C-alpha positions as CSV (number, residue, x, y, z in Angstrom):
1,M,21.5,1.1,77.6
2,T,21.9,3.1,74.4
3,E,22.2,1.8,70.9
4,T,25.1,2.9,68.7
5,A,24.5,3.0,65.0
6,V,27.4,1.5,63.0
7,R,27.6,2.9,59.5
8,T,29.2,0.6,57.0
9,T,30.8,1.8,53.8
10,A,29.5,0.4,50.6
11,V,32.0,-1.7,48.6
12,F,31.5,-2.5,44.9
13,K,33.1,-5.3,42.9
14,A,34.8,-4.0,39.7
15,A,37.1,-5.3,37.0
16,C,39.6,-3.6,34.7
17,P,39.3,-4.3,30.9
18,E,43.0,-3.3,30.5
19,C,44.8,-5.6,33.0
20,R,41.8,-7.9,33.7
21,G,42.3,-7.2,37.4
22,R,39.3,-7.8,39.7
23,F,39.0,-5.9,43.0
24,E,36.6,-4.2,45.4
25,L,36.3,-0.4,45.4
26,A,34.8,1.8,48.1
27,A,32.0,4.3,47.0
28,G,34.5,7.1,47.2
29,A,36.7,5.5,44.4
30,L,33.8,5.6,41.9
31,R,32.1,8.4,40.0
32,L,28.7,8.3,38.4
33,A,27.6,10.5,35.5
34,I,23.9,10.6,34.6
35,G,23.2,12.0,31.2
36,A,20.1,12.3,29.0
37,S,20.5,8.9,27.4
38,D,22.0,5.4,28.1
39,R,25.0,6.5,26.0
40,T,25.8,9.4,28.3
41,T,25.2,7.6,31.6
42,F,28.3,5.8,32.9
43,Y,30.4,5.2,36.0
44,S,34.2,5.5,36.1
45,F,37.1,4.7,38.3
46,T,40.9,4.3,38.2
47,C,42.2,0.8,38.3
48,P,44.1,0.2,41.5
49,D,46.3,-2.5,39.8
50,C,47.4,-0.7,36.6
51,G,46.3,2.9,37.0
52,S,44.1,2.9,33.8
53,S,41.0,5.2,33.7
54,V,38.0,2.9,33.3
55,R,34.6,4.1,32.1
56,K,31.6,1.7,31.9
57,P,28.0,2.2,30.9
58,A,25.5,2.3,33.8
59,G,22.0,1.0,33.2
60,E,19.1,1.8,35.5
61,R,19.9,-0.9,38.0
62,I,23.6,0.1,38.3
63,V,22.6,3.8,38.8
64,E,20.2,2.7,41.6
65,L,22.9,0.6,43.3
66,L,25.6,3.2,43.0
67,T,23.5,6.1,44.2
68,G,22.1,4.0,47.0
69,G,25.7,3.1,48.0
70,G,26.8,6.7,48.3
71,V,28.8,7.1,45.0
72,R,29.2,10.7,44.0
73,T,27.0,11.6,41.1
74,L,27.3,14.2,38.4
75,R,24.2,15.1,36.4
76,L,25.0,16.1,32.9
77,H,22.9,18.8,31.3
78,I,22.2,19.5,27.7
79,T,23.2,23.1,26.7
80,A,21.5,24.7,23.7
């Protein structure tokens, strides 16, 4: 008998500040940007209810959860 690994897709709970909708988003619907400071580290998504672009700050724990869940990450670099 062989074991088959079943891969589950991470799902994250989110809310829209515009329409106040609450929903779940797959990792592919989110983007994470990691900058040099807390002000430049954030995640973003498009609200599935109203279509608004949403950007929210991402602290250390959020970054850990999102990266662990397979969210695409962009590392922002400072240019001189």
